[in-house]
C-alpha positions, 0 to 999 in steps of 0.5 A: 438503486431507483436513482433519477437521471440527474443523481446518476449523471451528478454522481458519475461525473464526480467520480470521473473527475476524482479519477482524473477523467474529464466528464466532458471529453470521456463521457462520449468515448466508446470503450474501444476509444479508451486506453487501458489505464482509462478504461480501469479508471472508468471500471473504478467509477463503475464499481464505486457509482453505487456507493457499496459497502464492499468492492472486489478488485481481482488483479485490476492492474496486471495488464497495464504498463508500469507507469500506469499501474503505479498511478492507479495504485496510488489513485486506490490508495487515496480512494480507500483513505477518502471513502468509507468502502472496503477494498478487497484486492487480490494480487500476485504482486507482493509489492503492490500488496505491501503498498495497498494493504492495511490487512493482508492475507496470504492464500496457498492452494485454497488454504489461508496461511496467514492474516495481518498487518503487512509489517507484522507478516514480514516480521513474524511469518506464520510458516516457511511458505510464507517467509519464503513467499516474501523473501524475494520480493520485500527486499525494497520494503523493509518496515520500521517494525522489522528494524525494531524486532531485530533489536535496534533502538532504546526506550523512549526518554525525553529525547525530541524524536519525530514519531513515526508508524511501524508500518512506515519503511526504512526509506521514509526513515532515510528521507528524514535523515537526508532532511535532518542528518542527526534526527531521532525518530520514535517508533512505538516508544522505540527511539532509532538514531540515525546509525541504527539505520546503517547498523540494520542495513550492515546485518542485512548485507551479512545475512544476519537477519533472515 
């Protein structure tokens, strides 16, 4: 890019701090002296250094331990919110895809099966493959959109309710109920009551919703 040494050094130091690596400690390290998580953080710095419009991350965390993987997932999520760069993230981990994606593309044998917001794909799978693909991996990540699609809630009235996004999960909702036991929430102008969560979970348990 023709940057001078000062600009390159400043950019690298800025990004290293952002990914939790102290430049004074790590700039002098050799690759063999880095842990797996540290190496992946350096990789993120290298990828973002030139301020690209698009970054491809091809299963970047697959070889990491669960703690490092969760930390780096959160880091990528935060970086994506802060900078104007598109991340194309390839993964076989459905929970990772659901956690990180604004738009999700499902591929099978080289053919695109469905593209959309994660909550839309879970609520309205395009075909049996997409449905089966997520069935075993999404039981811990149920979006509020799915609760509404299951017929729970009523149209918003004048009642006071906390707004939540349709891409937030029932666990976000559970935390609100824990803090405010009788609190109503509103999702896309639909009011959901605490008992709606209990009733929804009951339908999942008996297999009414597939």
